[in-house]
C-alpha positions in Angstrom: 106.3 109.7 94.4 104.4 106.1 95.2 102.5 105.7 98.5 100.8 102.3 99.2 97.8 102.3 101.7 97.0 98.9 103.0 93.9 98.0 104.8 93.2 95.0 106.5 90.9 92.6 107.7 87.2 93.5 108.2 87.7 97.2 106.9 86.2 96.4 103.5 82.8 96.6 105.9 83.2 100.3 106.9 79.8 101.7 106.3 78.1 98.9 107.6 80.2 97.7 110.6 79.7 99.5 113.8 78.9 102.7 112.8 79.0 104.4 116.1 83.1 103.5 116.0 83.5 103.9 112.3 81.0 106.0 110.8 78.8 105.6 107.9 81.9 106.0 105.3 82.6 103.4 103.1 86.0 102.2 102.3 85.5 103.0 98.4 84.7 106.5 100.0 88.0 106.7 101.9 90.3 105.2 99.2 88.4 108.0 97.2 89.7 110.5 99.4 93.0 109.5 99.9 93.8 109.0 96.2 92.4 112.6 95.7 94.7 114.3 98.1 97.5 112.2 97.1 97.0 113.9 93.4 96.9 116.9 94.9 100.0 116.8 96.7 101.8 115.0 93.9 102.0 111.4 94.9 100.3 108.4 93.2 98.4 106.7 95.8 97.6 102.8 95.5 94.9 101.3 97.9 94.6 97.6 98.6 92.2 95.8 100.8 92.6 92.0 101.8 90.7 89.9 104.7 93.6 87.1 103.9 97.0 87.0 105.8 98.8 85.8 102.8 97.3 88.2 100.5 98.8 91.1 102.3 101.9 89.7 103.0 102.6 89.2 99.3 101.7 93.0 98.6 103.9 94.3 101.1 106.7 91.8 99.4 105.6 93.6 96.1 106.1 96.9 97.7 109.5 96.1 98.9 110.7 94.8 95.3 108.5 97.7 93.7 110.4 100.5 95.5 107.3 102.0 97.1 108.1 105.4 98.6 105.9 105.0 101.7 103.1 102.6 103.3 100.3 103.7 105.2 98.5 101.1 107.0 95.2 100.3 108.9 95.8 96.3 109.6 92.4 96.3 111.4 92.3 93.4 114.1 95.9 92.3 112.8 97.0 95.6 114.1 97.1 93.4 117.9 98.5 90.5 117.3 99.9 89.6 113.5 103.7 89.1 113.7 103.8 87.7 110.5 102.4 91.1 108.9 104.6 93.3 111.1 107.5 91.1 110.0 106.8 91.7 106.2 106.6 95.6 107.0 110.1 95.2 109.0 111.7 94.6 105.5 110.8 97.8 104.1 113.2 100.6 103.7 110.5 103.0 103.4 108.4 104.9 106.1 105.5 103.4 107.4 102.2 105.2 108.9 99.9 103.7 111.0 96.2 104.7 110.7 93.1 103.9 112.5 89.6 105.4 112.2 88.6 104.6 116.0 91.0 105.6 119.0 92.2 102.3 119.5 93.6 103.7 122.9 90.5 104.4 124.5 88.6 100.8 123.4 88.9 97.2 124.6 92.2 96.6 126.2 93.3 94.2 123.8 93.2 97.1 120.8 95.7 99.3 123.1 98.7 97.2 121.9 99.9 97.6 118.1 102.7 95.1 117.2 103.2 97.5 114.1 103.7 100.6 116.3 107.5 100.0 117.3 108.3 99.7 113.4 106.0 102.8 112.2 107.1 106.3 112.0 104.0 107.1 113.4 100.4 106.7 114.4 97.2 108.6 113.7 94.0 107.2 115.2 90.4 108.4 116.3 90.3 110.8 113.5 87.7 108.8 111.3 88.7 109.3 107.8 91.0 112.0 108.6 93.3 109.7 109.9 93.9 108.5 106.8 94.4 112.1 105.2 96.8 113.0 108.1 98.4 109.7 107.7 99.3 110.6 103.7 100.5 113.9 104.6 103.0 112.8 107.1 104.0 110.1 104.6 104.6 112.4 102.0 106.3 114.3 104.6 108.8 111.8 105.6 109.3 110.7 101.8 110.4 114.7 101.4 112.6 114.7 104.5 114.5 111.6 103.9 115.0 112.6 100.1 
């Protein structure tokens, strides 16, 4: 089983950016935990981060071509307005799980809206790194249920 974990704009700054919201864990540490859990659960997890919209869209297109089994995405600020990334995700035939370190529904009003939510199987927000780990478990379960 192949799972793609996508991280969007500014998420490479985890550990440095706003520790009150995001804690001090780095994206490399999150990726390592996600990959480790994936191994334990029998999934090969690839992690990818970019600050460039076109690179994210190309990676999503490649996921479609490569037949990725599920996608987990924290699009960062793109979550709230980026219809190009949303439309690229909509091309996928696999489960999409949306994850966020912070609770986007308890923050500034503009963060309450997710353009990805309506095409996602579900969303985990506000649990720090556990949002990713719960999201991975949900992605694997969705693939197994679909099979």
